[in-house]
PDBQT receptor file of N, H, CA, C and O in Angstrom, charges set to zero:
ATOM      1  N   UNK A   1      46.885  31.625   3.070  1.00  0.00    +0.000 N 
ATOM      2  CA  UNK A   1      45.929  32.212   2.145  1.00  0.00    +0.000 C 
ATOM      3  C   UNK A   1      45.593  31.185   1.072  1.00  0.00    +0.000 C 
ATOM      4  O   UNK A   1      46.485  30.597   0.460  1.00  0.00    +0.000 OA
ATOM      5  N   UNK A   2      44.300  30.976   0.851  1.00  0.00    +0.000 N 
ATOM      6  H   UNK A   2      43.576  31.453   1.348  1.00  0.00    +0.000 HD
ATOM      7  CA  UNK A   2      43.857  30.014  -0.152  1.00  0.00    +0.000 C 
ATOM      8  C   UNK A   2      43.391  30.742  -1.406  1.00  0.00    +0.000 C 
ATOM      9  O   UNK A   2      42.805  31.823  -1.340  1.00  0.00    +0.000 OA
ATOM     10  N   UNK A   3      43.665  30.121  -2.546  1.00  0.00    +0.000 N 
ATOM     11  H   UNK A   3      44.140  29.243  -2.599  1.00  0.00    +0.000 HD
ATOM     12  CA  UNK A   3      43.158  30.651  -3.808  1.00  0.00    +0.000 C 
ATOM     13  C   UNK A   3      41.687  30.267  -3.943  1.00  0.00    +0.000 C 
ATOM     14  O   UNK A   3      41.299  29.137  -3.645  1.00  0.00    +0.000 OA
ATOM     15  N   UNK A   4      40.895  31.200  -4.385  1.00  0.00    +0.000 N 
ATOM     16  H   UNK A   4      41.210  32.117  -4.627  1.00  0.00    +0.000 HD
ATOM     17  CA  UNK A   4      39.466  30.952  -4.563  1.00  0.00    +0.000 C 
ATOM     18  C   UNK A   4      39.140  31.062  -6.039  1.00  0.00    +0.000 C 
ATOM     19  O   UNK A   4      39.442  32.068  -6.680  1.00  0.00    +0.000 OA
ATOM     20  N   UNK A   5      38.524  30.022  -6.571  1.00  0.00    +0.000 N 
ATOM     21  H   UNK A   5      38.278  29.204  -6.050  1.00  0.00    +0.000 HD
ATOM     22  CA  UNK A   5      38.134  30.027  -7.974  1.00  0.00    +0.000 C 
ATOM     23  C   UNK A   5      36.786  30.710  -8.132  1.00  0.00    +0.000 C 
ATOM     24  O   UNK A   5      35.827  30.391  -7.429  1.00  0.00    +0.000 OA
ATOM     25  N   UNK A   6      36.726  31.648  -9.059  1.00  0.00    +0.000 N 
ATOM     26  H   UNK A   6      37.505  31.906  -9.631  1.00  0.00    +0.000 HD
ATOM     27  CA  UNK A   6      35.447  32.292  -9.338  1.00  0.00    +0.000 C 
ATOM     28  C   UNK A   6      34.724  31.606 -10.487  1.00  0.00    +0.000 C 
ATOM     29  O   UNK A   6      33.564  31.914 -10.763  1.00  0.00    +0.000 OA
ATOM     30  N   UNK A   7      35.398  30.682 -11.157  1.00  0.00    +0.000 N 
ATOM     31  H   UNK A   7      36.340  30.432 -10.933  1.00  0.00    +0.000 HD
ATOM     32  CA  UNK A   7      34.794  29.953 -12.270  1.00  0.00    +0.000 C 
ATOM     33  C   UNK A   7      34.077  28.736 -11.704  1.00  0.00    +0.000 C 
ATOM     34  O   UNK A   7      34.709  27.857 -11.118  1.00  0.00    +0.000 OA
ATOM     35  N   UNK A   8      32.770  28.683 -11.878  1.00  0.00    +0.000 N 
ATOM     36  H   UNK A   8      32.257  29.397 -12.354  1.00  0.00    +0.000 HD
ATOM     37  CA  UNK A   8      31.973  27.635 -11.243  1.00  0.00    +0.000 C 
ATOM     38  C   UNK A   8      31.880  26.354 -12.054  1.00  0.00    +0.000 C 
ATOM     39  O   UNK A   8      31.428  25.338 -11.525  1.00  0.00    +0.000 OA
ATOM     40  N   UNK A   9      32.276  26.361 -13.280  1.00  0.00    +0.000 N 
ATOM     41  H   UNK A   9      32.643  27.186 -13.710  1.00  0.00    +0.000 HD
ATOM     42  CA  UNK A   9      32.207  25.153 -14.094  1.00  0.00    +0.000 C 
ATOM     43  C   UNK A   9      32.360  25.487 -15.558  1.00  0.00    +0.000 C 
ATOM     44  O   UNK A   9      32.108  26.614 -15.984  1.00  0.00    +0.000 OA
ATOM     45  N   UNK A  10      32.775  24.497 -16.322  1.00  0.00    +0.000 N 
ATOM     46  H   UNK A  10      32.980  23.582 -15.976  1.00  0.00    +0.000 HD
ATOM     47  CA  UNK A  10      32.996  24.700 -17.745  1.00  0.00    +0.000 C 
ATOM     48  C   UNK A  10      31.856  24.077 -18.538  1.00  0.00    +0.000 C 
ATOM     49  O   UNK A  10      31.443  22.947 -18.280  1.00  0.00    +0.000 OA
ATOM     50  N   UNK A  11      31.370  24.819 -19.484  1.00  0.00    +0.000 N 
ATOM     51  H   UNK A  11      31.706  25.737 -19.693  1.00  0.00    +0.000 HD
ATOM     52  CA  UNK A  11      30.420  24.254 -20.425  1.00  0.00    +0.000 C 
ATOM     53  C   UNK A  11      31.212  23.431 -21.433  1.00  0.00    +0.000 C 
ATOM     54  O   UNK A  11      32.400  23.679 -21.641  1.00  0.00    +0.000 OA
ATOM     55  N   UNK A  12      30.581  22.480 -22.042  1.00  0.00    +0.000 N 
ATOM     56  H   UNK A  12      29.616  22.278 -21.873  1.00  0.00    +0.000 HD
ATOM     57  CA  UNK A  12      31.268  21.591 -22.969  1.00  0.00    +0.000 C 
ATOM     58  C   UNK A  12      31.404  22.256 -24.338  1.00  0.00    +0.000 C 
ATOM     59  O   UNK A  12      30.437  22.301 -25.098  1.00  0.00    +0.000 OA
ATOM     60  N   UNK A  13      32.604  22.776 -24.664  1.00  0.00    +0.000 N 
ATOM     61  H   UNK A  13      33.389  22.739 -24.047  1.00  0.00    +0.000 HD
ATOM     62  CA  UNK A  13      32.778  23.442 -25.956  1.00  0.00    +0.000 C 
ATOM     63  C   UNK A  13      32.576  22.481 -27.125  1.00  0.00    +0.000 C 
ATOM     64  O   UNK A  13      32.143  22.896 -28.201  1.00  0.00    +0.000 OA
ATOM     65  N   UNK A  14      32.888  21.188 -26.921  1.00  0.00    +0.000 N 
ATOM     66  H   UNK A  14      33.239  20.851 -26.048  1.00  0.00    +0.000 HD
ATOM     67  CA  UNK A  14      32.730  20.223 -28.009  1.00  0.00    +0.000 C 
ATOM     68  C   UNK A  14      31.269  20.113 -28.430  1.00  0.00    +0.000 C 
ATOM     69  O   UNK A  14      30.977  20.075 -29.625  1.00  0.00    +0.000 OA
ATOM     70  N   UNK A  15      30.355  20.062 -27.478  1.00  0.00    +0.000 N 
ATOM     71  H   UNK A  15      30.592  20.093 -26.508  1.00  0.00    +0.000 HD
ATOM     72  CA  UNK A  15      28.936  19.950 -27.832  1.00  0.00    +0.000 C 
ATOM     73  C   UNK A  15      28.443  21.231 -28.507  1.00  0.00    +0.000 C 
ATOM     74  O   UNK A  15      27.601  21.180 -29.403  1.00  0.00    +0.000 OA
ATOM     75  N   UNK A  16      28.966  22.368 -28.078  1.00  0.00    +0.000 N 
ATOM     76  H   UNK A  16      29.651  22.410 -27.350  1.00  0.00    +0.000 HD
ATOM     77  CA  UNK A  16      28.610  23.627 -28.736  1.00  0.00    +0.000 C 
ATOM     78  C   UNK A  16      29.085  23.614 -30.182  1.00  0.00    +0.000 C 
ATOM     79  O   UNK A  16      28.361  24.028 -31.087  1.00  0.00    +0.000 OA
ATOM     80  N   UNK A  17      30.305  23.136 -30.390  1.00  0.00    +0.000 N 
ATOM     81  H   UNK A  17      30.893  22.799 -29.654  1.00  0.00    +0.000 HD
ATOM     82  CA  UNK A  17      30.849  23.091 -31.746  1.00  0.00    +0.000 C 
ATOM     83  C   UNK A  17      30.069  22.120 -32.619  1.00  0.00    +0.000 C 
ATOM     84  O   UNK A  17      29.857  22.390 -33.801  1.00  0.00    +0.000 OA
ATOM     85  N   UNK A  18      29.639  21.000 -32.060  1.00  0.00    +0.000 N 
ATOM     86  H   UNK A  18      29.811  20.781 -31.100  1.00  0.00    +0.000 HD
ATOM     87  CA  UNK A  18      28.832  20.044 -32.815  1.00  0.00    +0.000 C 
ATOM     88  C   UNK A  18      27.493  20.664 -33.205  1.00  0.00    +0.000 C 
ATOM     89  O   UNK A  18      27.005  20.439 -34.312  1.00  0.00    +0.000 OA
ATOM     90  N   UNK A  19      26.904  21.434 -32.314  1.00  0.00    +0.000 N 
ATOM     91  H   UNK A  19      27.300  21.617 -31.414  1.00  0.00    +0.000 HD
ATOM     92  CA  UNK A  19      25.644  22.114 -32.608  1.00  0.00    +0.000 C 
ATOM     93  C   UNK A  19      25.836  23.132 -33.735  1.00  0.00    +0.000 C 
ATOM     94  O   UNK A  19      25.016  23.211 -34.649  1.00  0.00    +0.000 OA
ATOM     95  N   UNK A  20      26.910  23.902 -33.668  1.00  0.00    +0.000 N 
ATOM     96  H   UNK A  20      27.577  23.838 -32.926  1.00  0.00    +0.000 HD
ATOM     97  CA  UNK A  20      27.222  24.883 -34.714  1.00  0.00    +0.000 C 
ATOM     98  C   UNK A  20      27.439  24.173 -36.043  1.00  0.00    +0.000 C 
ATOM     99  O   UNK A  20      26.957  24.626 -37.082  1.00  0.00    +0.000 OA
ATOM    100  N   UNK A  21      28.161  23.064 -36.009  1.00  0.00    +0.000 N 
ATOM    101  H   UNK A  21      28.553  22.696 -35.166  1.00  0.00    +0.000 HD
ATOM    102  CA  UNK A  21      28.414  22.289 -37.227  1.00  0.00    +0.000 C 
ATOM    103  C   UNK A  21      27.100  21.825 -37.853  1.00  0.00    +0.000 C 
ATOM    104  O   UNK A  21      26.915  21.931 -39.066  1.00  0.00    +0.000 OA
ATOM    105  N   UNK A  22      26.189  21.311 -37.028  1.00  0.00    +0.000 N 
ATOM    106  H   UNK A  22      26.339  21.225 -36.043  1.00  0.00    +0.000 HD
ATOM    107  CA  UNK A  22      24.901  20.854 -37.532  1.00  0.00    +0.000 C 
ATOM    108  C   UNK A  22      24.107  21.974 -38.183  1.00  0.00    +0.000 C 
ATOM    109  O   UNK A  22      23.480  21.778 -39.224  1.00  0.00    +0.000 OA
ATOM    110  N   UNK A  23      24.136  23.146 -37.566  1.00  0.00    +0.000 N 
ATOM    111  H   UNK A  23      24.646  23.305 -36.720  1.00  0.00    +0.000 HD
ATOM    112  CA  UNK A  23      23.402  24.283 -38.127  1.00  0.00    +0.000 C 
ATOM    113  C   UNK A  23      24.026  24.755 -39.437  1.00  0.00    +0.000 C 
ATOM    114  O   UNK A  23      23.310  25.124 -40.367  1.00  0.00    +0.000 OA
ATOM    115  N   UNK A  24      25.363  24.745 -39.514  1.00  0.00    +0.000 N 
ATOM    116  H   UNK A  24      25.945  24.445 -38.758  1.00  0.00    +0.000 HD
ATOM    117  CA  UNK A  24      26.027  25.131 -40.760  1.00  0.00    +0.000 C 
ATOM    118  C   UNK A  24      25.740  24.126 -41.870  1.00  0.00    +0.000 C 
ATOM    119  O   UNK A  24      25.523  24.514 -43.018  1.00  0.00    +0.000 OA
ATOM    120  N   UNK A  25      25.737  22.837 -41.535  1.00  0.00    +0.000 N 
ATOM    121  H   UNK A  25      25.914  22.521 -40.603  1.00  0.00    +0.000 HD
ATOM    122  CA  UNK A  25      25.419  21.821 -42.535  1.00  0.00    +0.000 C 
ATOM    123  C   UNK A  25      23.989  21.973 -43.030  1.00  0.00    +0.000 C 
ATOM    124  O   UNK A  25      23.709  21.740 -44.206  1.00  0.00    +0.000 OA
ATOM    125  N   UNK A  26      23.085  22.363 -42.141  1.00  0.00    +0.000 N 
ATOM    126  H   UNK A  26      23.313  22.552 -41.186  1.00  0.00    +0.000 HD
ATOM    127  CA  UNK A  26      21.703  22.602 -42.533  1.00  0.00    +0.000 C 
ATOM    128  C   UNK A  26      21.618  23.754 -43.539  1.00  0.00    +0.000 C 
ATOM    129  O   UNK A  26      20.900  23.671 -44.535  1.00  0.00    +0.000 OA
ATOM    130  N   UNK A  27      22.355  24.819 -43.264  1.00  0.00    +0.000 N 
ATOM    131  H   UNK A  27      22.938  24.886 -42.454  1.00  0.00    +0.000 HD
ATOM    132  CA  UNK A  27      22.383  25.945 -44.200  1.00  0.00    +0.000 C 
ATOM    133  C   UNK A  27      23.013  25.538 -45.525  1.00  0.00    +0.000 C 
ATOM    134  O   UNK A  27      22.547  25.937 -46.593  1.00  0.00    +0.000 OA
ATOM    135  N   UNK A  28      24.069  24.747 -45.450  1.00  0.00    +0.000 N 
ATOM    136  H   UNK A  28      24.447  24.423 -44.583  1.00  0.00    +0.000 HD
ATOM    137  CA  UNK A  28      24.774  24.314 -46.656  1.00  0.00    +0.000 C 
ATOM    138  C   UNK A  28      23.906  23.395 -47.522  1.00  0.00    +0.000 C 
ATOM    139  O   UNK A  28      24.045  23.377 -48.745  1.00  0.00    +0.000 OA
ATOM    140  N   UNK A  29      23.020  22.641 -46.891  1.00  0.00    +0.000 N 
ATOM    141  H   UNK A  29      22.906  22.655 -45.897  1.00  0.00    +0.000 HD
ATOM    142  CA  UNK A  29      22.189  21.690 -47.612  1.00  0.00    +0.000 C 
ATOM    143  C   UNK A  29      21.020  22.303 -48.363  1.00  0.00    +0.000 C 
ATOM    144  O   UNK A  29      20.308  21.591 -49.072  1.00  0.00    +0.000 OA
ATOM    145  N   UNK A  30      20.804  23.601 -48.226  1.00  0.00    +0.000 N 
ATOM    146  H   UNK A  30      21.382  24.179 -47.650  1.00  0.00    +0.000 HD
ATOM    147  CA  UNK A  30      19.696  24.246 -48.929  1.00  0.00    +0.000 C 
ATOM    148  C   UNK A  30      19.983  24.336 -50.422  1.00  0.00    +0.000 C 
ATOM    149  O   UNK A  30      21.132  24.462 -50.847  1.00  0.00    +0.000 OA
ATOM    150  N   UNK A  31      18.934  24.269 -51.190  1.00  0.00    +0.000 N 
ATOM    151  H   UNK A  31      18.001  24.166 -50.845  1.00  0.00    +0.000 HD
ATOM    152  CA  UNK A  31      19.084  24.437 -52.637  1.00  0.00    +0.000 C 
ATOM    153  C   UNK A  31      19.403  25.903 -52.945  1.00  0.00    +0.000 C 
ATOM    154  O   UNK A  31      19.240  26.778 -52.094  1.00  0.00    +0.000 OA
ATOM    155  N   UNK A  32      19.853  26.151 -54.156  1.00  0.00    +0.000 N 
ATOM    156  H   UNK A  32      19.986  25.441 -54.848  1.00  0.00    +0.000 HD
ATOM    157  CA  UNK A  32      20.196  27.514 -54.556  1.00  0.00    +0.000 C 
ATOM    158  C   UNK A  32      18.976  28.426 -54.456  1.00  0.00    +0.000 C 
ATOM    159  O   UNK A  32      19.100  29.581 -54.048  1.00  0.00    +0.000 OA
ATOM    160  N   UNK A  33      17.806  27.923 -54.822  1.00  0.00    +0.000 N 
ATOM    161  H   UNK A  33      17.705  26.985 -55.153  1.00  0.00    +0.000 HD
ATOM    162  CA  UNK A  33      16.591  28.728 -54.745  1.00  0.00    +0.000 C 
ATOM    163  C   UNK A  33      16.234  29.048 -53.294  1.00  0.00    +0.000 C 
ATOM    164  O   UNK A  33      15.835  30.171 -52.984  1.00  0.00    +0.000 OA
ATOM    165  N   UNK A  34      16.374  28.073 -52.419  1.00  0.00    +0.000 N 
ATOM    166  H   UNK A  34      16.698  27.161 -52.671  1.00  0.00    +0.000 HD
ATOM    167  CA  UNK A  34      16.103  28.313 -50.994  1.00  0.00    +0.000 C 
ATOM    168  C   UNK A  34      17.083  29.327 -50.423  1.00  0.00    +0.000 C 
ATOM    169  O   UNK A  34      16.692  30.209 -49.659  1.00  0.00    +0.000 OA
ATOM    170  N   UNK A  35      18.362  29.205 -50.792  1.00  0.00    +0.000 N 
ATOM    171  H   UNK A  35      18.679  28.488 -51.413  1.00  0.00    +0.000 HD
ATOM    172  CA  UNK A  35      19.360  30.152 -50.294  1.00  0.00    +0.000 C 
ATOM    173  C   UNK A  35      19.047  31.569 -50.760  1.00  0.00    +0.000 C 
ATOM    174  O   UNK A  35      19.196  32.528 -50.003  1.00  0.00    +0.000 OA
ATOM    175  N   UNK A  36      18.610  31.693 -52.017  1.00  0.00    +0.000 N 
ATOM    176  H   UNK A  36      18.489  30.914 -52.632  1.00  0.00    +0.000 HD
ATOM    177  CA  UNK A  36      18.266  33.015 -52.547  1.00  0.00    +0.000 C 
ATOM    178  C   UNK A  36      17.072  33.595 -51.793  1.00  0.00    +0.000 C 
ATOM    179  O   UNK A  36      17.082  34.767 -51.419  1.00  0.00    +0.000 OA
ATOM    180  N   UNK A  37      16.053  32.780 -51.572  1.00  0.00    +0.000 N 
ATOM    181  H   UNK A  37      16.045  31.827 -51.876  1.00  0.00    +0.000 HD
ATOM    182  CA  UNK A  37      14.840  33.247 -50.905  1.00  0.00    +0.000 C 
ATOM    183  C   UNK A  37      15.094  33.577 -49.434  1.00  0.00    +0.000 C 
ATOM    184  O   UNK A  37      14.488  34.499 -48.889  1.00  0.00    +0.000 OA
ATOM    185  N   UNK A  38      15.982  32.831 -48.800  1.00  0.00    +0.000 N 
ATOM    186  H   UNK A  38      16.475  32.082 -49.243  1.00  0.00    +0.000 HD
ATOM    187  CA  UNK A  38      16.236  32.998 -47.364  1.00  0.00    +0.000 C 
ATOM    188  C   UNK A  38      17.508  33.790 -47.078  1.00  0.00    +0.000 C 
ATOM    189  O   UNK A  38      18.032  33.730 -45.966  1.00  0.00    +0.000 OA
ATOM    190  N   UNK A  39      18.002  34.518 -48.046  1.00  0.00    +0.000 N 
ATOM    191  H   UNK A  39      17.576  34.567 -48.949  1.00  0.00    +0.000 HD
ATOM    192  CA  UNK A  39      19.300  35.181 -47.948  1.00  0.00    +0.000 C 
ATOM    193  C   UNK A  39      19.430  36.047 -46.701  1.00  0.00    +0.000 C 
ATOM    194  O   UNK A  39      20.422  35.935 -45.981  1.00  0.00    +0.000 OA
ATOM    195  N   UNK A  40      18.462  36.900 -46.431  1.00  0.00    +0.000 N 
ATOM    196  H   UNK A  40      17.656  36.991 -47.016  1.00  0.00    +0.000 HD
ATOM    197  CA  UNK A  40      18.562  37.819 -45.287  1.00  0.00    +0.000 C 
ATOM    198  C   UNK A  40      18.509  37.041 -43.975  1.00  0.00    +0.000 C 
ATOM    199  O   UNK A  40      19.305  37.296 -43.070  1.00  0.00    +0.000 OA
ATOM    200  N   UNK A  41      17.579  36.095 -43.867  1.00  0.00    +0.000 N 
ATOM    201  H   UNK A  41      16.933  35.888 -44.602  1.00  0.00    +0.000 HD
ATOM    202  CA  UNK A  41      17.472  35.277 -42.653  1.00  0.00    +0.000 C 
ATOM    203  C   UNK A  41      18.749  34.466 -42.430  1.00  0.00    +0.000 C 
ATOM    204  O   UNK A  41      19.246  34.375 -41.307  1.00  0.00    +0.000 OA
ATOM    205  N   UNK A  42      19.274  33.878 -43.508  1.00  0.00    +0.000 N 
ATOM    206  H   UNK A  42      18.870  33.952 -44.420  1.00  0.00    +0.000 HD
ATOM    207  CA  UNK A  42      20.491  33.074 -43.388  1.00  0.00    +0.000 C 
ATOM    208  C   UNK A  42      21.674  33.924 -42.937  1.00  0.00    +0.000 C 
ATOM    209  O   UNK A  42      22.517  33.461 -42.168  1.00  0.00    +0.000 OA
ATOM    210  N   UNK A  43      21.740  35.163 -43.413  1.00  0.00    +0.000 N 
ATOM    211  H   UNK A  43      21.056  35.539 -44.038  1.00  0.00    +0.000 HD
ATOM    212  CA  UNK A  43      22.804  36.061 -42.982  1.00  0.00    +0.000 C 
ATOM    213  C   UNK A  43      22.749  36.309 -41.487  1.00  0.00    +0.000 C 
ATOM    214  O   UNK A  43      23.780  36.330 -40.815  1.00  0.00    +0.000 OA
ATOM    215  N   UNK A  44      21.553  36.495 -40.970  1.00  0.00    +0.000 N 
ATOM    216  H   UNK A  44      20.716  36.478 -41.516  1.00  0.00    +0.000 HD
ATOM    217  CA  UNK A  44      21.388  36.658 -39.527  1.00  0.00    +0.000 C 
ATOM    218  C   UNK A  44      21.762  35.402 -38.767  1.00  0.00    +0.000 C 
ATOM    219  O   UNK A  44      22.373  35.463 -37.701  1.00  0.00    +0.000 OA
ATOM    220  N   UNK A  45      21.384  34.245 -39.336  1.00  0.00    +0.000 N 
ATOM    221  H   UNK A  45      20.887  34.195 -40.203  1.00  0.00    +0.000 HD
ATOM    222  CA  UNK A  45      21.722  32.971 -38.695  1.00  0.00    +0.000 C 
ATOM    223  C   UNK A  45      23.234  32.770 -38.640  1.00  0.00    +0.000 C 
ATOM    224  O   UNK A  45      23.769  32.341 -37.617  1.00  0.00    +0.000 OA
ATOM    225  N   UNK A  46      23.918  33.077 -39.732  1.00  0.00    +0.000 N 
ATOM    226  H   UNK A  46      23.483  33.425 -40.563  1.00  0.00    +0.000 HD
ATOM    227  CA  UNK A  46      25.378  32.923 -39.772  1.00  0.00    +0.000 C 
ATOM    228  C   UNK A  46      26.034  33.880 -38.789  1.00  0.00    +0.000 C 
ATOM    229  O   UNK A  46      27.000  33.521 -38.115  1.00  0.00    +0.000 OA
ATOM    230  N   UNK A  47      25.512  35.088 -38.708  1.00  0.00    +0.000 N 
ATOM    231  H   UNK A  47      24.727  35.379 -39.255  1.00  0.00    +0.000 HD
ATOM    232  CA  UNK A  47      26.052  36.054 -37.751  1.00  0.00    +0.000 C 
ATOM    233  C   UNK A  47      25.912  35.521 -36.322  1.00  0.00    +0.000 C 
ATOM    234  O   UNK A  47      26.838  35.636 -35.520  1.00  0.00    +0.000 OA
ATOM    235  N   UNK A  48      24.765  34.946 -36.012  1.00  0.00    +0.000 N 
ATOM    236  H   UNK A  48      24.012  34.853 -36.664  1.00  0.00    +0.000 HD
ATOM    237  CA  UNK A  48      24.558  34.355 -34.688  1.00  0.00    +0.000 C 
ATOM    238  C   UNK A  48      25.486  33.183 -34.442  1.00  0.00    +0.000 C 
ATOM    239  O   UNK A  48      25.989  33.005 -33.332  1.00  0.00    +0.000 OA
ATOM    240  N   UNK A  49      25.716  32.381 -35.477  1.00  0.00    +0.000 N 
ATOM    241  H   UNK A  49      25.308  32.525 -36.378  1.00  0.00    +0.000 HD
ATOM    242  CA  UNK A  49      26.620  31.238 -35.335  1.00  0.00    +0.000 C 
ATOM    243  C   UNK A  49      28.060  31.686 -35.095  1.00  0.00    +0.000 C 
ATOM    244  O   UNK A  49      28.805  31.029 -34.368  1.00  0.00    +0.000 OA
ATOM    245  N   UNK A  50      28.446  32.798 -35.702  1.00  0.00    +0.000 N 
ATOM    246  H   UNK A  50      27.840  33.332 -36.293  1.00  0.00    +0.000 HD
ATOM    247  CA  UNK A  50      29.792  33.331 -35.449  1.00  0.00    +0.000 C 
ATOM    248  C   UNK A  50      29.942  33.746 -33.986  1.00  0.00    +0.000 C 
ATOM    249  O   UNK A  50      30.990  33.530 -33.377  1.00  0.00    +0.000 OA
ATOM    250  N   UNK A  51      28.904  34.334 -33.437  1.00  0.00    +0.000 N 
ATOM    251  H   UNK A  51      28.053  34.509 -33.931  1.00  0.00    +0.000 HD
ATOM    252  CA  UNK A  51      28.921  34.684 -32.013  1.00  0.00    +0.000 C 
ATOM    253  C   UNK A  51      28.998  33.438 -31.142  1.00  0.00    +0.000 C 
ATOM    254  O   UNK A  51      29.723  33.411 -30.148  1.00  0.00    +0.000 OA
ATOM    255  N   UNK A  52      28.242  32.398 -31.523  1.00  0.00    +0.000 N 
ATOM    256  H   UNK A  52      27.653  32.420 -32.331  1.00  0.00    +0.000 HD
ATOM    257  CA  UNK A  52      28.281  31.131 -30.786  1.00  0.00    +0.000 C 
ATOM    258  C   UNK A  52      29.668  30.499 -30.868  1.00  0.00    +0.000 C 
ATOM    259  O   UNK A  52      30.169  29.944 -29.889  1.00  0.00    +0.000 OA
ATOM    260  N   UNK A  53      30.282  30.589 -32.050  1.00  0.00    +0.000 N 
ATOM    261  H   UNK A  53      29.875  31.039 -32.845  1.00  0.00    +0.000 HD
ATOM    262  CA  UNK A  53      31.622  30.036 -32.228  1.00  0.00    +0.000 C 
ATOM    263  C   UNK A  53      32.633  30.768 -31.350  1.00  0.00    +0.000 C 
ATOM    264  O   UNK A  53      33.493  30.141 -30.731  1.00  0.00    +0.000 OA
ATOM    265  N   UNK A  54      32.529  32.080 -31.298  1.00  0.00    +0.000 N 
ATOM    266  H   UNK A  54      31.830  32.590 -31.801  1.00  0.00    +0.000 HD
ATOM    267  CA  UNK A  54      33.427  32.865 -30.447  1.00  0.00    +0.000 C 
ATOM    268  C   UNK A  54      33.255  32.466 -28.983  1.00  0.00    +0.000 C 
ATOM    269  O   UNK A  54      34.237  32.330 -28.253  1.00  0.00    +0.000 OA
ATOM    270  N   UNK A  55      32.018  32.283 -28.559  1.00  0.00    +0.000 N 
ATOM    271  H   UNK A  55      31.221  32.393 -29.152  1.00  0.00    +0.000 HD
ATOM    272  CA  UNK A  55      31.742  31.884 -27.182  1.00  0.00    +0.000 C 
ATOM    273  C   UNK A  55      32.311  30.502 -26.877  1.00  0.00    +0.000 C 
ATOM    274  O   UNK A  55      32.867  30.282 -25.801  1.00  0.00    +0.000 OA
ATOM    275  N   UNK A  56      32.176  29.570 -27.819  1.00  0.00    +0.000 N 
ATOM    276  H   UNK A  56      31.724  29.748 -28.693  1.00  0.00    +0.000 HD
ATOM    277  CA  UNK A  56      32.699  28.214 -27.623  1.00  0.00    +0.000 C 
ATOM    278  C   UNK A  56      34.226  28.231 -27.513  1.00  0.00    +0.000 C 
ATOM    279  O   UNK A  56      34.799  27.520 -26.689  1.00  0.00    +0.000 OA
ATOM    280  N   UNK A  57      34.874  29.035 -28.336  1.00  0.00    +0.000 N 
ATOM    281  H   UNK A  57      34.409  29.613 -29.006  1.00  0.00    +0.000 HD
ATOM    282  CA  UNK A  57      36.340  29.142 -28.280  1.00  0.00    +0.000 C 
ATOM    283  C   UNK A  57      36.765  29.764 -26.955  1.00  0.00    +0.000 C 
ATOM    284  O   UNK A  57      37.723  29.304 -26.334  1.00  0.00    +0.000 OA
ATOM    285  N   UNK A  58      36.062  30.802 -26.521  1.00  0.00    +0.000 N 
ATOM    286  H   UNK A  58      35.284  31.176 -27.026  1.00  0.00    +0.000 HD
ATOM    287  CA  UNK A  58      36.375  31.433 -25.237  1.00  0.00    +0.000 C 
ATOM    288  C   UNK A  58      36.201  30.440 -24.094  1.00  0.00    +0.000 C 
ATOM    289  O   UNK A  58      37.049  30.371 -23.204  1.00  0.00    +0.000 OA
ATOM    290  N   UNK A  59      35.112  29.667 -24.104  1.00  0.00    +0.000 N 
ATOM    291  H   UNK A  59      34.423  29.723 -24.827  1.00  0.00    +0.000 HD
ATOM    292  CA  UNK A  59      34.883  28.655 -23.068  1.00  0.00    +0.000 C 
ATOM    293  C   UNK A  59      36.010  27.642 -23.068  1.00  0.00    +0.000 C 
ATOM    294  O   UNK A  59      36.485  27.238 -22.007  1.00  0.00    +0.000 OA
ATOM    295  N   UNK A  60      36.438  27.232 -24.242  1.00  0.00    +0.000 N 
ATOM    296  H   UNK A  60      36.052  27.560 -25.104  1.00  0.00    +0.000 HD
ATOM    297  CA  UNK A  60      37.525  26.259 -24.354  1.00  0.00    +0.000 C 
ATOM    298  C   UNK A  60      38.805  26.827 -23.744  1.00  0.00    +0.000 C 
ATOM    299  O   UNK A  60      39.499  26.138 -22.997  1.00  0.00    +0.000 OA
ATOM    300  N   UNK A  61      39.111  28.068 -24.061  1.00  0.00    +0.000 N 
ATOM    301  H   UNK A  61      38.547  28.628 -24.668  1.00  0.00    +0.000 HD
ATOM    302  CA  UNK A  61      40.348  28.678 -23.566  1.00  0.00    +0.000 C 
ATOM    303  C   UNK A  61      40.312  28.839 -22.045  1.00  0.00    +0.000 C 
ATOM    304  O   UNK A  61      41.335  28.656 -21.385  1.00  0.00    +0.000 OA
ATOM    305  N   UNK A  62      39.159  29.176 -21.485  1.00  0.00    +0.000 N 
ATOM    306  H   UNK A  62      38.328  29.325 -22.021  1.00  0.00    +0.000 HD
ATOM    307  CA  UNK A  62      39.026  29.369 -20.049  1.00  0.00    +0.000 C 
ATOM    308  C   UNK A  62      39.159  28.037 -19.316  1.00  0.00    +0.000 C 
ATOM    309  O   UNK A  62      39.694  27.982 -18.208  1.00  0.00    +0.000 OA
ATOM    310  N   UNK A  63      38.676  26.979 -19.931  1.00  0.00    +0.000 N 
ATOM    311  H   UNK A  63      38.241  27.024 -20.830  1.00  0.00    +0.000 HD
ATOM    312  CA  UNK A  63      38.629  25.674 -19.261  1.00  0.00    +0.000 C 
ATOM    313  C   UNK A  63      39.936  24.874 -19.383  1.00  0.00    +0.000 C 
ATOM    314  O   UNK A  63      40.047  23.784 -18.822  1.00  0.00    +0.000 OA
ATOM    315  N   UNK A  64      40.900  25.400 -20.097  1.00  0.00    +0.000 N 
ATOM    316  H   UNK A  64      40.810  26.285 -20.553  1.00  0.00    +0.000 HD
ATOM    317  CA  UNK A  64      42.175  24.648 -20.256  1.00  0.00    +0.000 C 
ATOM    318  C   UNK A  64      42.887  24.491 -18.965  1.00  0.00    +0.000 C 
ATOM    319  O   UNK A  64      43.961  23.891 -18.921  1.00  0.00    +0.000 OA
TER     320      UNK A  64
């Protein structure tokens, strides 16, 4: 009996993390006035980044 892998390949968690880092740095680089004006949009962006971070960590754990 042979073991069959159902996992077809690993995505690169490092590149995902670098992308998340770049987006967070972009948010961090905004002026106080820009952050105030974009508060609701930025909250949605951060929420999406948290989901991306969770996915990257899960991919990393699966690919070990």
